[in-house]
C-alpha angles and dihedrals in degrees: 000000000000122000130186123194099159092093126351113004109262126174125167139174117198087349094303118118117242096184110123120226095223114092103230097048086051088056091051093050093045092052094047090048092057090060106041113185092010129104113247107205119238089236091058092049090049092048090052094051102038107011111212094329099084117181118227089248094053096117094046092046092049090051088052090054091050089051090050091053092047090051090054090047093049093050091052094045091052135222092293092074106056113186093004093119090065090053093051096042096035133187116229133176105290098358153009136267141191107235097212132120114268090239089065088076119069094222090065091055090045093053092046093052092044090052091049089050092051091050091052090045092054089049092052094247095136097170093056092041094052091046094050093045091049092051090049094051092046088069091068114097096178136312111341113272089352093168097046125090106242120224123186095283099044089042090062092046094049091048089052092049094047091049090049090051091053092049092048090049090051093049091048090053090048089055092047091050090052087052091055097251093133098130092052091055101053098089093046092047092047088058093044097052090048088055094042105034095172099042104116096189093059091044090053090052092048090050092050093046092051094044093051089048091060095259102119094152091054091048091053090047090057088056092047093053093046092049093049091049094049093049094046098045104029105015092235137116123236116276121276090253092057093044090053090048088053092051091048090057092048090053094041091238108202089217086076090067113105088228094055091100139288118296121189095197127085124275089250092055095049090102098032114140 
């Protein structure tokens, strides 16, 4: 079985999709897929589907959804595997689980590659870090579970995954900046700061990429727009790190040069106190 949650929900056995068309069974499959080999309690599945407003028939209805998923599994597995669907989507005391290896789900591979990238990043191996981060991000085919209705449990999981994706993207850009790829990053960073207008880390990276590409005025303009937005919307100034980065650019600080020496920290923390 192969399952993808980093984008539209896809799950296939022997090349045949087992994703149901109905919304609530899709939620059940998505939640089970996020915890391969682990029991998901009935209470958690019910909370995801109905929140706190449980119908009297909740248990019976949930069992119906499990049967529908097993039927899809059984069809895909074929007549030569009688009863196998119940072994794959198993009942346990208090819940259900998908008995599949974690690597069958794309999010497991993503998190492994992201962790490998972070390890290389911390060790100063920027080439390996950038490569691992890029491989991890390549697994994303769109927003996580973009075609699944999100209840309270899946909503938290999707928020966590999207935040992880943003952090991985930021770390990958840090590695690329340390490798001197500033000019290649400008278009990507321009898009990212437009999508995340209050994200100081991405703005710091955009400023550094522009500055190192000989576009000091554009780098300072990024700071100006961020500062105006923060003051107008939140009534706060940019962080001390960003203010010091801004001053360094005004004074043409040689430490901003990519050749000034290796730094294992992030771009944003370059001017941390």
